[in-house]
C-alpha positions in Angstrom: 0.0 0.0 0.0 2.9 2.3 0.8 4.0 2.1 -2.8 0.9 4.0 -3.9 2.0 7.0 -1.8 5.1 7.4 -4.0 3.3 8.3 -7.1 3.4 12.0 -6.5 7.1 11.9 -5.7 7.9 10.0 -8.8 5.9 12.5 -11.0 7.8 15.2 -9.3 11.1 13.7 -9.9 10.3 13.3 -13.6 9.6 17.0 -13.8 12.9 17.6 -12.1 14.7 15.6 -14.7 13.2 17.8 -17.5 14.4 20.9 -15.5 17.9 19.4 -15.1 18.1 18.8 -19.0 16.9 22.3 -19.6 19.6 23.6 -17.2 22.3 21.9 -19.2 21.1 23.4 -22.3 21.4 26.9 -20.6 24.9 26.2 -19.4 26.0 25.2 -22.9 24.3 28.3 -24.2 26.0 30.6 -21.7 29.3 29.1 -22.4 29.2 29.5 -26.1 30.9 32.9 -26.1 33.9 31.3 -24.3 34.2 28.6 -27.1 34.1 31.3 -29.7 36.8 33.3 -27.9 39.0 30.1 -27.6 38.6 29.7 -31.3 39.5 33.3 -32.2 42.8 33.0 -30.1 43.8 29.8 -31.9 43.5 27.6 -28.7 41.2 25.2 -30.5 43.6 24.7 -33.3 46.1 23.4 -30.8 44.1 21.7 -28.2 40.6 21.4 -30.2 40.8 17.6 -30.5 41.3 17.0 -26.9 38.7 19.5 -25.7 36.0 18.3 -28.1 36.7 14.8 -27.2 36.4 15.6 -23.4 33.3 17.5 -24.2 31.8 14.6 -26.0 32.5 12.1 -23.4 30.9 14.7 -20.7 27.7 15.3 -22.9 27.3 11.7 -23.8 27.6 10.7 -20.2 25.0 13.4 -19.1 22.7 12.3 -21.9 23.0 8.7 -21.1 22.4 9.5 -17.2 19.3 11.4 -17.7 17.8 9.1 -20.2 18.2 6.3 -17.9 16.8 8.3 -15.1 13.9 9.1 -17.0 13.4 5.5 -18.2 13.6 4.3 -14.5 11.0 6.8 -13.4 8.7 5.9 -16.3 9.1 2.2 -15.2 8.3 3.4 -11.6 5.0 5.0 -12.8 4.1 1.9 -14.7 4.6 -0.1 -11.6 2.4 2.4 -9.5 -0.5 2.2 -12.0 -0.3 -1.5 -12.2 -0.3 -1.7 -8.3 -3.4 0.4 -8.2 -5.1 -1.7 -10.8 -4.5 -4.8 -8.8 -5.0 -3.4 -5.2 -7.7 -0.9 -5.8 -9.6 -1.1 -9.2 -9.4 -5.0 -9.5 -11.2 -5.9 -6.3 -14.0 -3.5 -7.1 -14.3 -4.7 -10.7 -14.2 -8.3 -9.6 -17.1 -7.7 -7.2 -19.2 -5.6 -9.8 -18.7 -8.4 -12.5 -19.9 -11.1 -9.8 -22.8 -8.8 -8.9 -23.7 -8.3 -12.6 -23.6 -12.1 -13.0 -25.7 -12.6 -9.9 -28.3 -10.0 -11.2 -28.5 -11.7 -14.5 -28.9 -15.1 -13.2 -31.4 -13.9 -10.7 -33.7 -12.0 -12.9 -35.9 -15.1 -13.2 -35.9 -16.0 -9.6 -36.1 -13.8 -6.5 -35.6 -10.3 -5.4 -33.1 -10.7 -2.5 -31.2 -8.2 -0.3 -27.7 -7.4 -1.4 -25.2 -7.1 1.2 -23.1 -3.7 1.4 -22.3 -3.5 5.0 -18.7 -4.2 5.5 -19.4 -5.7 8.9 -21.9 -8.3 7.6 -22.1 -11.8 9.0 -21.7 -15.0 7.0 -25.3 -16.0 7.5 -26.5 -12.7 5.9 -25.3 -13.9 2.6 -27.8 -16.8 2.2 -31.6 -17.1 2.1 -33.8 -20.1 1.8 -36.7 -19.9 -0.8 -38.9 -22.9 -1.1 -36.4 -25.0 0.7 -33.6 -23.8 -1.7 -30.7 -22.0 -0.5 -29.8 -18.9 -2.6 -26.6 -16.9 -2.0 -27.1 -13.0 -2.3 -24.8 -10.4 -4.0 -22.2 -8.6 -2.0 -21.0 -5.0 -2.5 -18.4 -4.1 0.2 -15.0 -3.6 -1.4 -15.7 0.2 -2.1 -17.2 0.6 1.2 -14.2 -0.7 2.8 -11.8 1.5 0.7 -13.7 4.8 1.6 -12.2 4.8 5.0 -8.5 4.5 4.0 -5.9 5.7 1.7 -7.2 3.8 -1.4 -10.2 6.2 -1.6 -7.6 8.9 -2.9 -6.6 6.8 -6.0 -10.2 6.3 -7.4 -11.2 8.8 -9.9 -14.2 10.9 -9.3 -16.5 9.5 -11.9 -15.9 6.1 -10.6 -16.7 7.3 -7.2 -19.8 8.8 -8.4 -20.8 5.4 -10.0 -20.0 3.6 -6.8 -22.0 5.9 -4.5 -24.9 5.6 -7.0 -24.9 1.8 -6.3 -25.0 2.5 -2.6 -27.9 4.9 -2.9 -29.9 2.3 -5.0 -29.1 -0.4 -2.6 -30.2 1.7 0.3 -33.8 2.1 -1.3 -33.8 -1.6 -2.5 -32.8 -3.2 0.8 -34.8 -0.6 2.7 -37.8 -1.8 0.7 -37.2 -5.4 1.4 -36.8 -4.7 5.1 -40.2 -2.6 5.0 -42.0 -5.4 3.3 -40.8 -8.0 5.7 -42.1 -5.8 8.7 -45.4 -5.1 7.0 -46.0 -8.9 6.4 -45.4 -9.5 10.0 -48.0 -6.9 11.0 -50.4 -8.5 8.5 -49.5 -11.9 9.9 -50.8 -10.8 13.4 -54.2 -10.7 12.2 -53.9 -14.1 10.5 -52.5 -15.5 13.9 -55.5 -14.1 15.8 -57.8 -16.1 13.5 -55.7 -19.1 13.8 -56.1 -19.0 17.7 -59.9 -18.7 17.5 -60.2 -21.7 15.0 -57.8 -23.8 17.0 -59.7 -23.2 20.2 -63.0 -24.3 18.3 -61.6 -27.2 16.4 -59.2 -28.5 18.9 -60.6 -27.9 22.5 -58.1 -28.0 25.2 -55.1 -27.4 22.8 -54.5 -24.0 24.6 -53.8 -20.6 23.3 -51.3 -21.8 20.6 -50.1 -19.6 17.7 -49.1 -20.3 14.2 -45.6 -19.7 13.3 -44.7 -16.7 11.1 -45.5 -17.5 7.5 -43.2 -17.8 4.6 -43.8 -15.1 1.8 -41.0 -16.4 -0.5 -43.5 -16.2 -3.3 -43.6 -12.5 -3.0 -40.1 -12.1 -3.9 -40.4 -14.0 -7.1 -39.9 -12.1 -10.1 -42.9 -13.7 -11.6 -45.2 -13.4 -8.6 -47.1 -16.6 -7.9 -48.2 -17.9 -4.6 -50.6 -20.8 -5.9 -48.4 -23.4 -4.4 -48.7 -21.7 -1.0 -52.5 -21.7 -1.2 -52.6 -25.3 -2.1 -50.5 -26.1 0.9 -52.6 -24.0 3.2 -55.7 -26.0 2.2 -54.0 -29.3 2.3 -52.7 -28.7 5.9 -56.0 -27.5 7.1 -58.3 -29.8 5.2 -60.3 -30.9 8.3 -61.0 -27.3 9.2 -63.0 -26.6 6.2 -66.8 -26.4 7.0 -66.1 -24.9 10.4 -66.8 -21.2 10.3 -63.8 -20.2 12.5 -61.7 -22.6 10.3 -63.1 -21.2 7.0 -62.3 -17.7 8.2 -58.7 -18.5 8.9 -58.1 -20.4 5.6 -59.9 -17.6 3.6 -58.1 -14.8 5.2 -54.7 -16.7 4.7 -55.5 -17.3 1.0 -56.7 -13.6 0.6 -53.2 -12.6 2.2 -51.1 -14.5 -0.4 -53.4 -13.6 -3.3 -53.5 -9.9 -2.5 -50.1 -9.4 -1.0 -48.9 -7.2 -3.9 -51.8 -4.8 -3.3 -51.4 -4.7 0.5 -47.7 -4.1 0.1 -46.4 -1.8 -2.7 -44.4 -4.4 -4.7 -43.9 -1.9 -7.5 -41.4 0.1 -5.4 -39.2 -3.2 -5.1 -39.3 -3.9 -8.9 -38.3 -0.2 -9.6 -35.6 -0.2 -7.0 -34.3 -3.5 -8.2 -34.1 -1.9 -11.9 -32.1 1.1 -10.3 -29.6 -1.2 -8.6 -29.0 -3.2 -11.7 -28.6 0.0 -13.9 -26.1 1.5 -11.5 -23.9 -1.6 -11.3 -23.9 -2.0 -15.1 -22.9 1.7 -15.5 -20.0 1.3 -12.7 -18.8 -1.9 -14.4 -18.4 -0.3 -17.7 -16.6 2.8 -16.5 -14.1 0.8 -14.2 -13.6 -1.6 -17.2 -12.5 1.4 -19.3 -10.0 2.5 -16.7 -8.5 -0.9 -16.1 -8.3 -1.6 -20.1 -6.4 1.7 -20.5 -3.8 0.7 -17.7 -3.3 -2.7 -19.3 -2.8 -1.1 -22.8 -0.5 1.5 -21.7 1.5 -0.1 -18.9 1.3 -4.0 -19.3 1.3 -4.6 -23.1 
């Protein structure tokens, strides 16, 4: 990481080399009158070969020195650019590619929370839908870099792209949290009906509650809770025909059938689209940056 700090010094050194070459040029220019005077006095006729030979050695040595110095500095700049690609831009780009792939594969399945908290827990990255484990996307590289020196080496346009992802995720993940909370509230009414029906149909069973229901189907891209409804009817078949039981079953069916109307699913869909667009934009821009470094310093 310390090597990244040396980039400014290297660029300053390159500028100093250019100044040194200019000063040598001025030195020769200032001493041209002396050479002319020596020529007029005939000194060059006697010692010219030796003088010009010595000057040739000096000038040649100086040119070689400054050429090698400039070459070394250019190589140093190349190393710094490549380090930034590997340590800063690379990890972000890799994460964006994974997210892009995840979103592409996930378009036909579920809307799932994307992790962007650097202090996340491992269990936060997987969800179970209809008994199937689905790993969620992760966007943490940029958020971890914001608090250290790597933040200084990311171009402003890339920072803008990455913050646009954070903003989109804030709305998208917030909508998922909101939906979960709203579902729990709606489930409270269902639970009350369950208690009433259970006391009627199963006397002596006590004031038992039904566990929080699964609303996986709500997060499906192609919303369909018909399987949930069939399962409800199958699990409570003997409750049918009893008023309290019918009230519970019908309320539960209505919840799954009308869930998109009870909770604004359109926001979820819109925010998901904004997340996807922001990730694609950032992916394209950082790809341009990395490609330029590869072409200029690695090819």
